C-alpha positions as CSV (number, residue, x, y, z in Angstrom):
1,M,37.2,22.1,-28.6
2,S,33.6,21.0,-28.4
3,A,32.3,19.5,-25.2
4,L,31.7,15.8,-24.8
5,N,28.2,15.0,-25.9
6,T,26.6,13.8,-22.6
7,G,23.3,14.4,-21.0
8,A,22.6,16.8,-18.1
9,S,25.5,19.0,-17.1
10,V,26.2,18.0,-13.5
11,H,27.4,21.0,-11.4
12,L,27.4,22.3,-7.9
13,T,25.4,25.5,-7.4
14,R,26.0,25.9,-3.6
15,L,28.5,24.6,-1.0
16,K,28.1,25.3,2.7
17,L,30.5,24.1,5.4
18,T,30.4,24.2,9.2
19,D,33.5,23.3,11.3
20,F,35.1,21.6,8.4
21,R,38.9,21.6,8.6
22,N,39.9,25.3,8.9
23,Y,36.4,26.6,8.0
24,R,34.1,27.6,10.9
25,Q,31.4,28.7,8.5
26,L,31.5,29.1,4.7
27,A,28.9,29.4,2.0
28,L,29.8,29.7,-1.7
29,D,27.5,29.9,-4.7
30,F,28.5,28.6,-8.2
31,D,27.2,28.5,-11.7
32,R,27.9,25.8,-14.2
33,R,31.4,27.1,-14.9
34,H,34.6,25.6,-13.5
35,V,35.8,26.7,-10.1
36,V,39.4,27.9,-9.6
37,L,40.7,28.3,-6.0
38,T,44.1,30.1,-5.6
39,G,46.0,31.1,-2.5
40,E,49.1,30.3,-0.5
41,N,49.9,26.8,0.7
42,G,47.9,25.9,3.8
43,A,45.2,28.5,3.1
44,G,42.5,25.8,2.8
45,K,42.2,25.1,-0.9
46,T,42.5,21.4,-0.7
47,N,40.1,21.4,2.2
48,L,37.4,22.7,-0.1
49,L,38.1,19.9,-2.6
50,E,38.0,17.4,0.2
51,A,34.5,18.7,1.2
52,V,33.2,18.2,-2.3
53,S,34.8,14.7,-2.4
54,F,32.4,13.8,0.5
55,L,29.6,13.9,-2.0
56,S,30.8,10.4,-3.1
57,P,31.0,7.2,-1.1
58,G,34.1,6.7,1.1
59,R,36.2,9.0,3.2
60,G,37.1,11.5,0.5
61,L,40.2,12.3,-1.3
62,R,42.4,12.3,1.8
63,R,40.9,9.1,3.2
64,A,41.0,10.7,6.6
65,P,39.1,9.4,9.6
66,Y,35.9,11.4,10.0
67,G,37.0,12.4,13.5
68,D,40.0,14.2,12.1
69,V,38.0,16.3,9.6
70,G,36.2,18.5,12.1
71,R,37.7,22.0,12.9
72,I,40.1,22.0,15.8
73,G,38.4,23.3,18.9
74,S,34.9,22.3,17.7
75,D,33.0,19.6,19.7
76,S,30.1,19.2,17.3
77,G,31.8,17.7,14.3
78,F,31.7,18.9,10.7
79,T,28.8,19.3,8.3
80,V,28.9,19.6,4.5
81,F,25.9,20.7,2.5
82,A,25.7,21.0,-1.3
83,A,23.0,21.9,-3.8
84,L,23.6,20.8,-7.3
85,E,22.1,20.1,-10.7
86,G,22.5,16.3,-10.6
87,M,22.2,13.4,-13.1
88,N,18.5,13.2,-12.2
89,G,17.8,16.9,-11.7
90,P,18.2,19.4,-8.8
91,V,19.2,17.7,-5.5
92,E,20.4,18.8,-2.1
93,I,22.9,16.6,-0.2
94,G,24.0,17.0,3.4
95,T,26.5,14.9,5.3
96,A,28.0,15.2,8.8
97,A,30.1,13.3,11.3
98,A,28.3,10.6,13.2
99,D,29.0,7.9,15.9
100,G,31.6,10.0,17.6
101,G,33.6,10.6,14.4
102,T,33.8,7.0,13.4
103,G,31.2,7.4,10.6
104,R,29.0,9.9,8.9
105,K,25.3,10.4,8.3
106,L,23.9,11.3,4.9
107,K,20.7,13.0,3.8
108,I,19.5,13.5,0.2
109,N,16.7,16.0,-0.3
110,G,16.2,16.0,3.5
111,A,15.7,12.2,3.8
112,N,18.1,9.8,5.3
113,A,20.0,7.9,2.6
114,R,20.0,4.1,2.6
115,S,23.7,4.1,2.0
116,A,26.5,6.3,0.6
117,D,26.1,4.5,-2.7
118,D,22.9,6.5,-3.2
119,L,25.2,9.5,-4.0
120,L,26.1,7.8,-7.3
121,D,22.6,8.3,-8.5
122,H,23.2,12.1,-8.6
123,L,26.9,12.6,-9.5
124,R,30.2,10.9,-10.2
125,L,33.4,12.4,-8.9
126,V,36.9,12.0,-10.3
127,W,40.0,13.5,-8.6
128,L,43.7,14.0,-9.0
129,T,45.9,15.1,-6.1
130,P,49.7,15.6,-5.6
131,A,49.6,12.6,-3.2
132,M,48.9,10.4,-6.3
133,D,52.1,11.5,-8.0
134,G,54.0,8.4,-6.8
135,L,51.2,6.0,-7.9
136,F,53.2,4.1,-10.4
137,S,56.3,3.6,-8.2
138,G,54.4,3.0,-5.0
139,P,52.8,-0.1,-3.5
140,A,50.2,-2.2,-5.5
141,S,47.6,-1.4,-2.8
142,D,47.7,2.3,-3.8
143,R,47.1,1.4,-7.5
144,R,44.2,-1.0,-6.5
145,R,42.6,1.7,-4.5
146,F,43.0,4.2,-7.3
147,F,41.6,1.8,-9.9
148,D,38.7,0.6,-7.7
149,R,37.6,4.2,-7.4
150,Q,37.7,4.5,-11.2
151,V,35.6,1.3,-11.5
152,L,33.1,2.7,-8.9
153,A,32.5,5.7,-11.1
154,I,31.0,3.5,-13.8
155,D,29.8,0.6,-11.7
156,P,28.0,1.7,-8.5
157,G,27.9,-1.8,-7.0
158,H,31.7,-2.2,-7.1
159,G,32.5,-0.5,-3.8
160,R,30.0,-2.6,-1.8
161,R,31.5,-5.8,-3.4
162,V,35.0,-4.8,-2.4
163,L,33.9,-4.0,1.2
164,D,31.9,-7.3,1.5
165,Y,34.9,-9.3,0.1
166,E,37.3,-7.7,2.6
167,R,34.9,-8.4,5.5
168,A,34.5,-12.0,4.4
169,M,38.3,-12.4,4.0
170,R,38.9,-11.0,7.5
171,S,36.4,-13.5,8.9
172,R,38.3,-16.4,7.1
173,N,41.7,-15.1,8.3
174,R,40.4,-15.0,11.9
175,L,39.0,-18.5,11.7
176,L,42.3,-19.8,10.2
177,G,44.4,-17.9,12.7
178,E,42.4,-19.4,15.6
179,G,42.7,-22.9,14.1
180,R,39.0,-23.3,13.7
181,M,38.9,-25.4,10.6
182,D,35.2,-26.1,10.6
183,P,34.6,-27.2,6.9
184,A,31.0,-26.0,6.6
185,W,31.8,-22.6,8.1
186,L,34.9,-22.0,6.0
187,E,33.3,-23.3,2.8
188,G,30.4,-20.8,3.2
189,I,32.8,-17.9,3.7
190,E,35.0,-19.1,0.8
191,M,32.1,-19.4,-1.6
192,Q,31.1,-15.8,-0.7
193,M,34.7,-14.7,-1.3
194,A,34.8,-16.6,-4.6
195,E,31.6,-15.0,-5.9
196,L,32.5,-11.5,-4.7
197,G,36.2,-11.8,-5.7
198,T,35.3,-13.0,-9.2
199,A,32.8,-10.1,-9.7
200,I,35.5,-7.6,-8.5
201,A,38.1,-9.0,-10.9
202,L,35.7,-9.0,-13.9
203,A,34.6,-5.4,-13.2
204,R,38.2,-4.4,-13.1
205,R,38.9,-6.2,-16.3
206,E,36.0,-4.6,-18.0
207,L,37.2,-1.1,-17.2
208,V,40.7,-2.0,-18.4
209,A,39.3,-3.1,-21.7
210,L,37.1,0.0,-22.1
211,L,39.9,2.4,-21.1
212,A,42.4,0.6,-23.4
213,D,40.1,0.9,-26.3
214,L,39.3,4.6,-25.7
215,I,43.0,5.4,-25.3
216,E,44.0,3.4,-28.4
217,N,41.2,4.6,-30.7
218,G,39.6,7.7,-29.3
219,Q,42.0,9.8,-27.3
220,E,43.3,12.9,-29.0
221,Q,47.0,13.3,-29.4
222,G,48.1,16.1,-27.0
223,P,50.5,17.1,-24.4
224,F,49.9,14.0,-22.2
225,P,51.3,10.6,-23.4
226,R,49.0,7.7,-23.9
227,A,49.1,5.0,-21.2
228,G,49.0,1.3,-21.9
229,I,47.1,-0.5,-19.1
230,A,46.7,-4.1,-18.1
231,L,45.6,-6.0,-15.0
232,Q,47.7,-8.6,-13.2
233,D,45.2,-10.7,-11.3
234,F,44.3,-14.2,-10.0
235,L,41.8,-15.0,-12.7
236,S,44.7,-15.5,-15.2
237,D,45.7,-18.7,-13.2
238,L,42.3,-20.1,-12.9
239,P,40.6,-22.6,-15.3
240,G,37.1,-22.0,-16.7
241,E,35.6,-19.6,-19.1
242,T,32.2,-18.9,-17.5
243,T,31.7,-16.9,-14.3
244,A,30.3,-19.9,-12.5
245,A,33.4,-22.0,-13.4
246,R,35.7,-19.3,-12.3
247,E,33.9,-18.9,-9.0
248,E,34.2,-22.6,-8.3
249,A,37.8,-22.7,-9.3
250,F,38.6,-19.8,-6.9
251,A,36.7,-21.4,-4.1
252,E,38.6,-24.6,-4.6
253,R,41.9,-22.6,-4.6
254,L,40.9,-21.1,-1.3
255,R,40.1,-24.6,0.1
256,E,43.5,-25.9,-0.9
257,A,45.3,-22.9,0.6
258,R,43.9,-23.1,4.1
259,Q,47.0,-24.5,5.7
260,G,49.3,-22.2,3.9
261,D,47.1,-19.1,4.6
262,A,46.9,-20.0,8.2
263,A,50.7,-20.3,8.4
264,A,51.1,-16.9,6.6
265,G,48.4,-15.2,8.7
266,R,46.7,-13.9,5.6
267,T,45.0,-14.9,2.4
268,L,47.6,-15.2,-0.3
269,T,45.4,-15.2,-3.4
270,G,42.5,-13.1,-4.6
271,P,41.6,-9.6,-5.9
272,H,43.3,-8.0,-2.9
273,R,46.6,-9.1,-4.5
274,S,46.0,-7.7,-8.0
275,D,48.0,-4.9,-9.6
276,L,47.4,-2.4,-12.3
277,L,50.2,-2.3,-14.9
278,I,50.9,0.9,-16.7
279,R,53.2,1.5,-19.7
280,H,54.3,4.6,-21.6
281,I,53.0,3.6,-25.1
282,A,55.3,5.8,-27.2
283,K,58.4,4.8,-25.3
284,D,57.3,1.2,-24.6
285,I,58.5,1.3,-21.0
286,E,56.9,0.6,-17.7
287,A,55.5,3.8,-16.0
288,A,57.6,3.1,-12.9
289,R,60.8,3.5,-15.0
290,C,59.7,6.9,-16.5
291,S,60.8,10.2,-15.1
292,T,58.8,12.0,-12.5
293,G,57.5,14.4,-15.1
294,E,56.5,11.6,-17.4
295,Q,54.7,9.7,-14.7
296,K,52.7,12.8,-13.8
297,A,51.8,13.4,-17.5
298,L,50.8,9.7,-17.8
299,L,48.6,10.0,-14.7
300,V,46.9,13.2,-16.0
301,G,46.2,11.5,-19.3
302,L,44.8,8.4,-17.7
303,V,42.5,10.4,-15.4
304,L,41.2,12.5,-18.3
305,A,40.6,9.4,-20.3
306,H,38.7,7.9,-17.4
307,A,36.6,11.0,-17.0
308,R,35.7,10.9,-20.7
309,L,34.7,7.3,-20.4
310,T,32.6,8.0,-17.3
311,G,30.7,10.7,-19.1
312,T,30.1,8.5,-22.1
313,I,28.8,5.6,-20.0
314,C,26.8,7.5,-17.4
315,G,25.4,10.1,-19.8
316,S,26.8,13.0,-17.7
317,A,30.4,14.1,-17.3
318,P,31.8,13.7,-13.8
319,V,32.7,16.6,-11.5
320,M,36.5,16.7,-11.4
321,L,38.7,17.7,-8.4
322,L,42.1,18.7,-9.6
323,D,44.5,19.7,-6.8
324,E,47.6,21.7,-7.9
325,I,46.9,20.5,-11.4
326,A,48.8,23.4,-13.2
327,A,52.0,23.1,-11.2
328,H,55.1,22.2,-13.2
329,L,53.3,22.7,-16.5
330,D,54.5,25.4,-19.0
331,E,52.0,27.9,-20.4
332,G,51.2,25.9,-23.5
333,R,50.6,22.6,-21.6
334,R,48.4,24.4,-19.1
335,A,46.2,25.9,-21.8
336,A,46.0,22.5,-23.5
337,L,45.0,20.8,-20.2
338,F,42.3,23.4,-19.6
339,D,40.9,22.8,-23.1
340,L,40.8,19.1,-22.5
341,V,39.1,19.5,-19.1
342,D,36.6,22.0,-20.6
343,G,36.0,19.6,-23.5
344,L,34.6,17.0,-21.1
345,G,31.6,19.1,-20.6
346,G,31.4,18.9,-16.8
347,Q,32.4,21.1,-13.9
348,A,36.0,21.0,-12.5
349,F,37.4,22.4,-9.3
350,M,41.0,23.3,-9.6
351,T,43.6,24.7,-7.1
352,G,46.9,26.5,-7.4
353,T,49.1,29.0,-5.7
354,D,49.2,31.5,-8.5
355,A,46.1,32.9,-10.2
356,H,48.0,33.7,-13.3
357,M,48.5,30.0,-14.0
358,F,44.8,29.8,-14.8
359,A,44.6,32.8,-17.1
360,A,43.9,30.6,-20.1
361,L,40.6,29.6,-18.6
362,D,39.5,33.2,-18.6
363,E,35.6,33.4,-18.4
364,R,35.2,29.7,-18.5
365,A,35.8,29.6,-14.7
366,M,34.8,31.4,-11.5
367,H,38.0,32.5,-9.8
368,F,38.2,32.6,-6.0
369,H,41.0,33.6,-3.6
370,V,41.5,31.5,-0.5
371,D,43.2,32.9,2.6
372,A,43.2,31.3,6.0
373,G,39.7,30.0,6.0
374,T,38.1,32.8,4.0
375,V,37.1,32.6,0.4
376,E,36.4,35.6,-1.8
377,L,35.4,35.8,-5.5
378,G,38.3,37.2,-7.5
């Protein structure tokens, strides 16, 4: 399979950790090949993927508080350093715990970054972990979080909009909860929520449309079933075709809902209540009603489709973090999966307990053995 035709091949060339999870000190060098990490459960394989995930905005693939990431017994907090060939050329990225573990500081090429969103100028990350296996049968909040990270990979401003919307919503909830019904104050907050919330919903809808088109017309038939995707959101119930009209309609909806929201103790409409709807196209059934194996296969196919779309839009394939990706797949499906990942044209970090599961990758990957905080090239 030929690689996806994108621009620069984004890949890590070096990773250094200090007091990160079970690693006191670690330095690894890579080339542009994939990276396979094998070893027993609890050896620290996922910790390495988590360290790489800190090269993107947010708290990483585990969403752990930064204070919990430092090695037990260390008082100085963690540091992660990476050198990579990025979307705009070679770059060095360093991040570390800050503010007593409640935040983190970030440097890019030795200079303080304005915000974590600056990382998106250099690479995009996509990940898949066993914790996501229950995505389709779990709460809607998990699917929103999953999908918002997918939107962020192609729309760098999306994460900031979501954070600003949630901050404004908390302010409104607090005012309503305290019975402070100052119209001017509430209207200002509600207009901000309307503008941000509409932008969030439209960005989500755009990604749904792009993914649906790619899956329907461009995704190769293979071992992973095609997923039908749709978005259930508040925009469907609002009048207006233009963005401005939708914003005004949403703001009016919030004004009308003040008493009800105050009684409920929360805002009952908006993008924070949306849900991602997934169907198994071939069987025409909801993903939540599929077997566990079918749900995992749908999820893998959806993540691969998103990675392909990200590469097409951004001009460089994303770095993929695939935790225990080969588990529960037979030999043929594993080989097909590796071909699909390799065909994206980017670098992937993969973990597993058995090195033989990755034999089909052969020389396309660097193979490392992980054992209790030590990593050796296999």
